C-alpha positions as CSV (number, residue, x, y, z in Angstrom):
1,M,0.0,-0.2,-0.1
2,A,1.2,3.5,-0.8
3,L,-0.8,4.9,1.9
4,I,1.4,4.0,5.0
5,D,0.2,6.1,7.7
6,N,-2.5,8.4,7.5
7,A,-4.1,10.8,10.3
8,V,-5.8,14.0,11.4
9,Y,-4.5,15.9,14.0
10,V,-6.3,18.5,16.5
11,K,-4.2,20.6,18.8
12,G,-1.6,18.1,18.5
13,R,-3.1,15.0,19.2
14,R,-4.5,12.4,16.6
15,A,-8.1,13.0,16.2
16,A,-8.8,10.1,13.3
17,N,-7.1,7.6,11.6
18,P,-8.8,7.7,7.8
19,T,-8.0,4.7,5.4
20,T,-8.4,6.3,2.3
21,L,-7.4,9.8,1.0
22,D,-11.0,10.8,0.1
23,E,-11.9,9.9,3.9
24,T,-8.7,12.0,4.9
25,Y,-10.2,15.2,3.3
26,E,-13.6,14.9,4.8
27,V,-12.6,14.1,8.4
28,M,-9.9,17.0,8.0
29,K,-12.6,19.6,7.3
30,A,-14.9,18.4,10.0
31,H,-12.6,18.4,12.7
32,Q,-10.6,21.6,11.8
33,G,-7.7,20.2,12.4
34,F,-4.5,19.4,9.8
35,A,-3.9,16.0,7.9
36,W,-0.7,14.3,7.7
37,I,-0.7,12.2,4.9
38,G,2.5,9.6,4.6
39,M,3.0,7.8,1.3
40,Y,5.6,5.3,0.1
41,R,6.0,5.4,-3.8
42,P,2.7,6.4,-4.7
43,S,0.9,5.8,-8.2
44,P,0.5,9.0,-10.1
45,D,-3.4,8.9,-9.5
46,E,-2.7,9.1,-5.8
47,V,-0.2,11.9,-6.1
48,R,-2.7,13.8,-8.5
49,S,-5.5,13.2,-5.7
50,V,-3.7,14.8,-3.3
51,A,-3.0,17.8,-5.8
52,A,-6.3,18.3,-6.7
53,E,-7.5,18.5,-3.0
54,F,-4.9,20.8,-1.9
55,S,-4.3,22.8,-4.7
56,L,-0.9,21.9,-5.5
57,H,1.3,23.9,-8.0
58,H,1.6,21.7,-11.3
59,L,5.4,22.3,-11.5
60,S,5.8,20.7,-7.8
61,V,3.3,18.0,-8.7
62,E,5.3,17.1,-11.9
63,D,8.6,17.0,-9.7
64,A,7.2,14.6,-7.5
65,L,5.9,12.5,-10.3
66,K,9.4,12.3,-12.2
67,G,11.5,12.1,-9.0
68,H,15.3,12.3,-9.3
69,Q,15.2,16.0,-8.0
70,R,18.1,17.9,-6.2
71,A,17.4,18.9,-2.7
72,K,15.7,22.1,-2.7
73,L,12.9,24.3,-1.3
74,E,10.4,26.0,-3.3
75,R,7.4,28.2,-2.3
76,F,4.0,28.3,-4.3
77,D,1.8,31.1,-2.4
78,D,1.3,29.4,0.8
79,I,2.4,25.9,0.0
80,L,5.9,24.8,0.7
81,F,7.6,22.3,-1.8
82,V,10.7,20.5,-0.4
83,V,13.0,18.0,-1.8
84,L,15.2,16.3,0.5
85,R,18.2,13.5,-0.2
86,P,18.2,11.4,2.9
87,A,20.9,8.9,3.2
88,R,22.2,6.0,5.1
89,Y,25.5,3.9,5.5
90,L,25.3,0.3,4.6
91,D,28.1,-1.6,6.7
92,Q,28.1,-4.6,4.8
93,E,28.5,-3.0,1.5
94,E,30.7,-0.2,2.8
95,R,28.7,2.1,0.9
96,V,26.2,5.1,1.0
97,E,22.7,4.6,-0.3
98,F,20.7,7.8,-1.1
99,G,17.0,8.3,-1.1
100,E,14.5,11.1,-2.5
101,L,11.8,12.4,0.1
102,H,9.1,15.3,-1.2
103,V,7.4,17.2,1.2
104,F,4.1,19.4,0.6
105,V,3.3,21.8,3.5
106,G,0.0,23.7,3.5
107,P,-1.5,25.5,6.2
108,D,-3.8,22.4,7.0
109,F,-1.8,19.7,5.8
110,V,1.5,17.8,5.4
111,A,1.9,15.3,2.4
112,T,5.2,13.2,2.2
113,I,6.3,11.1,-0.8
114,R,9.0,8.7,-0.2
115,H,11.0,7.0,-2.6
116,A,13.3,5.0,-0.4
117,E,13.9,3.5,3.0
118,S,15.5,6.3,4.4
119,P,14.2,8.5,6.5
120,D,12.3,6.5,9.1
121,L,9.3,8.9,9.4
122,A,7.5,6.5,11.4
123,Q,9.9,7.5,13.9
124,V,9.4,11.3,13.3
125,R,5.5,10.7,13.9
126,E,6.1,8.7,17.2
127,R,8.3,11.4,18.4
128,M,6.0,14.2,17.5
129,E,2.8,12.5,18.9
130,K,4.7,11.9,22.1
131,T,5.2,15.9,22.3
132,P,1.9,17.5,21.3
133,E,2.6,20.8,22.4
134,L,5.1,20.9,19.5
135,L,2.9,19.1,17.4
136,A,0.2,21.6,18.0
137,L,2.5,24.4,16.4
138,G,0.9,23.1,13.0
139,P,2.3,21.6,9.7
140,E,5.7,23.4,9.8
141,A,6.3,21.7,13.1
142,V,6.3,18.3,11.0
143,L,8.6,19.9,8.5
144,Y,11.0,20.7,11.2
145,A,10.8,17.0,12.6
146,I,11.6,15.8,9.3
147,L,14.3,17.8,8.6
148,D,15.9,17.1,11.9
149,Q,15.3,13.3,11.6
150,I,17.1,13.6,8.2
151,V,20.0,15.7,9.5
152,D,20.1,13.0,12.3
153,E,20.6,10.1,10.0
154,Y,23.5,11.9,8.3
155,G,25.5,10.9,11.4
156,P,26.1,7.3,11.0
157,V,26.9,8.3,7.1
158,V,29.5,10.7,8.2
159,A,31.1,7.9,10.8
160,G,31.1,5.5,8.2
161,L,32.7,7.8,5.5
162,E,35.4,8.5,8.1
163,N,36.2,5.0,8.6
164,D,36.5,4.2,5.0
165,I,38.9,7.4,4.7
166,D,41.0,6.0,7.6
167,E,41.2,2.6,5.7
168,I,42.1,4.1,2.6
169,E,45.1,6.3,4.5
170,D,46.3,2.4,5.5
171,Q,45.9,0.9,2.1
172,L,48.0,3.9,0.6
173,F,51.2,2.9,2.4
174,D,50.7,-0.7,2.0
175,G,51.0,-0.4,-1.6
176,D,47.3,-2.1,-2.2
177,Q,47.0,-2.0,-5.9
178,A,42.9,-1.4,-5.4
179,V,43.3,1.6,-3.4
180,A,42.9,4.1,-6.4
181,R,39.8,2.4,-7.5
182,R,38.4,2.9,-3.9
183,I,39.5,6.4,-3.7
184,Y,37.5,7.2,-6.7
185,D,34.3,5.3,-5.7
186,L,34.4,7.0,-2.3
187,S,35.1,10.4,-3.9
188,R,31.9,9.9,-6.0
189,E,29.9,9.0,-2.8
190,V,31.3,12.0,-0.8
191,I,30.7,14.1,-3.9
192,E,26.9,13.0,-3.8
193,F,26.8,13.3,0.0
194,Q,28.0,16.9,-0.4
195,R,25.0,17.6,-2.9
196,A,22.5,16.3,-0.7
197,T,23.5,18.3,2.3
198,Q,24.9,21.6,1.3
199,P,21.4,22.7,0.0
200,L,20.1,22.6,3.4
201,V,22.1,25.1,4.6
202,G,20.4,27.6,2.3
203,M,16.9,26.1,2.8
204,L,17.0,26.3,6.3
205,E,18.0,30.0,6.2
206,S,15.1,30.6,3.8
207,L,12.8,28.8,6.0
208,Q,13.7,30.8,8.9
209,K,13.1,34.1,7.1
210,G,9.8,32.9,5.4
211,F,8.4,31.9,9.0
212,T,8.7,35.6,10.1
213,T,6.5,36.8,7.1
214,Y,3.9,33.8,7.3
215,N,3.6,34.3,11.2
216,V,5.0,30.8,12.1
217,P,5.6,30.6,16.0
218,A,8.9,31.9,16.9
219,E,9.5,28.6,18.9
220,L,10.0,26.8,15.6
221,S,12.6,29.2,14.6
222,H,14.6,28.4,17.5
223,Y,14.3,24.5,16.8
224,L,15.3,25.1,13.1
225,R,18.4,27.2,14.2
226,D,19.4,23.9,16.0
227,V,19.0,21.8,13.1
228,L,21.0,24.4,10.8
229,D,23.9,24.3,13.4
230,H,24.0,20.5,12.9
231,T,23.8,20.6,9.2
232,L,26.5,23.2,9.4
233,R,28.8,20.7,11.1
234,V,27.8,17.8,8.4
235,V,28.6,20.0,5.7
236,E,32.1,20.9,7.1
237,R,32.7,17.2,7.7
238,G,31.9,16.6,4.1
239,D,34.0,19.2,2.7
240,A,36.8,17.8,4.8
241,F,36.3,14.5,3.4
242,R,36.4,15.6,0.0
243,Q,39.8,17.4,0.7
244,L,41.1,14.4,2.3
245,L,40.2,12.2,-0.6
246,D,41.8,14.7,-3.3
247,N,45.1,14.7,-0.9
248,A,44.8,10.7,-0.8
249,L,44.7,10.8,-4.7
250,T,47.6,13.0,-4.7
251,V,49.6,10.9,-2.4
252,H,48.8,7.8,-4.2
253,S,50.2,9.3,-7.4
254,T,53.3,10.4,-5.9
255,L,53.9,6.8,-4.4
256,V,53.2,5.4,-7.6
257,T,55.8,7.4,-9.3
258,Q,58.2,6.8,-6.6
259,R,57.7,3.2,-7.0
260,Q,58.0,3.7,-10.6
261,N,61.3,5.5,-10.4
262,E,62.7,3.1,-8.1
263,E,62.2,0.4,-10.3
264,T,63.5,2.3,-13.4
265,R,66.6,2.7,-11.5
266,R,66.6,-0.8,-10.5
267,L,66.4,-1.8,-13.9
268,S,68.9,0.9,-15.1
269,E,71.5,-0.5,-12.7
270,T,70.8,-4.0,-13.6
271,S,71.3,-2.9,-17.5
272,L,74.6,-1.3,-16.3
273,V,75.7,-4.6,-14.7
274,Q,74.8,-6.6,-17.6
275,S,76.4,-4.2,-19.8
276,E,79.7,-4.4,-17.8
277,E,79.5,-8.2,-18.1
278,V,79.1,-8.1,-21.9
279,K,82.1,-5.9,-21.9
280,K,84.3,-8.1,-20.0
281,I,83.0,-11.3,-21.9
282,S,83.4,-9.5,-25.4
283,S,87.1,-8.4,-24.3
284,W,88.2,-11.8,-23.1
285,A,86.6,-13.2,-26.4
286,A,88.7,-10.9,-28.6
287,I,91.9,-11.7,-26.6
288,L,91.3,-15.7,-27.2
289,F,90.2,-14.9,-30.7
290,A,94.1,-13.7,-31.4
291,P,95.9,-16.8,-30.8
292,T,93.2,-18.9,-32.1
293,L,93.6,-17.1,-35.4
294,V,97.2,-17.4,-35.6
295,G,96.9,-20.9,-34.6
296,T,94.4,-21.6,-37.4
297,I,96.4,-19.9,-40.0
298,Y,99.7,-21.9,-39.5
299,G,97.6,-25.2,-39.0
300,M,96.4,-25.3,-42.6
301,N,99.5,-26.9,-43.4
302,F,99.8,-25.9,-47.3
303,T,102.8,-27.2,-49.2
304,H,103.7,-23.3,-49.9
305,M,103.9,-21.9,-46.5
306,P,107.5,-20.5,-45.9
307,E,107.1,-20.5,-42.1
308,L,106.5,-24.3,-42.1
309,T,110.1,-25.2,-42.9
310,W,111.7,-21.9,-41.2
311,V,113.5,-22.8,-37.8
312,F,112.0,-19.7,-36.2
313,G,108.6,-20.3,-37.3
314,Y,107.2,-22.1,-34.3
315,P,108.6,-19.6,-31.6
316,F,107.5,-16.5,-33.8
317,A,104.0,-18.0,-33.9
318,L,103.9,-18.3,-30.2
319,A,105.4,-14.9,-29.7
320,L,102.9,-13.4,-32.1
321,M,99.8,-15.1,-30.2
322,L,101.4,-13.6,-26.9
323,A,102.0,-10.1,-28.2
324,M,98.5,-9.9,-29.7
325,G,96.5,-11.2,-26.6
326,V,98.7,-9.0,-24.4
327,G,98.2,-5.9,-26.7
328,L,94.6,-6.5,-26.7
329,Y,94.2,-6.9,-23.0
330,G,96.2,-3.8,-22.6
331,V,93.8,-1.9,-24.7
332,F,90.6,-3.3,-23.3
333,K,92.0,-2.5,-19.6
334,K,92.6,1.2,-20.6
335,N,89.3,1.5,-21.9
336,G,87.8,0.3,-18.8
337,W,86.3,-3.0,-20.4
338,L,88.4,-4.9,-18.0
């Protein structure tokens, strides 16, 4: 059922529990109270029924039907249209889930259209019914309570994001290859969190100014100021998270560059060592090649080789081998190859 909870309140107390929207409209007029209609993913016909009964502006109705709206506050005559982006932290998946809540507030009604599990509006209603003196301040008091609940639910989200960032800092210096992907994913969540929370500051300030214009009890303005203070702290934490993640990404890039430089240096050192070894091997190969060449020439045993019958041929060949080997050794030694 799209209609989750539906009640008519008179002087801060629940006076009736209508089961249909049509019944709600009739009871509200009969009791001269205000209706609080809570819907969860309603059909277009149900939204249009509320719109027709309370003369909601067609632009706000269109936004409510389409969904996927940014957080905002709009006033159409004496009716407020508020879009909120609640959030909750999923511990098992280590991620933030964002919802969307549309709130219509008029002189004698509050209609909420929820598109996600968060926020827990049943908890808001229970809290308000336990404080009838606050609920007696009218539909604007319900709006305050909803805003307060959403900002309170941002607390666990802030704690979860902070814990994730702490884990990322540990991963950075452990050389975890998956840390870059996690930084990007977490940055996207923080940006989405900022989009949900930052507009609330301006919205709450506008509400306070509007309360004066539309003769809303001053007590509600004090309550809203408290919500605004909490919101500012949440926004500051979101900004700090964004900065930390930007720094983490910079540090990660620096560490990756350092590791690449160290690897390049090691490869260069290895290449230099190998080059030196190749020089030594080549030098000794050349030195050994010289006597081999001489021996090969004189080992061909051709008939017409004068040196074969020469008395000093053998000593000369040995001396030539030695001279060539020593000469090459001296050259290579001087050039640093040996």
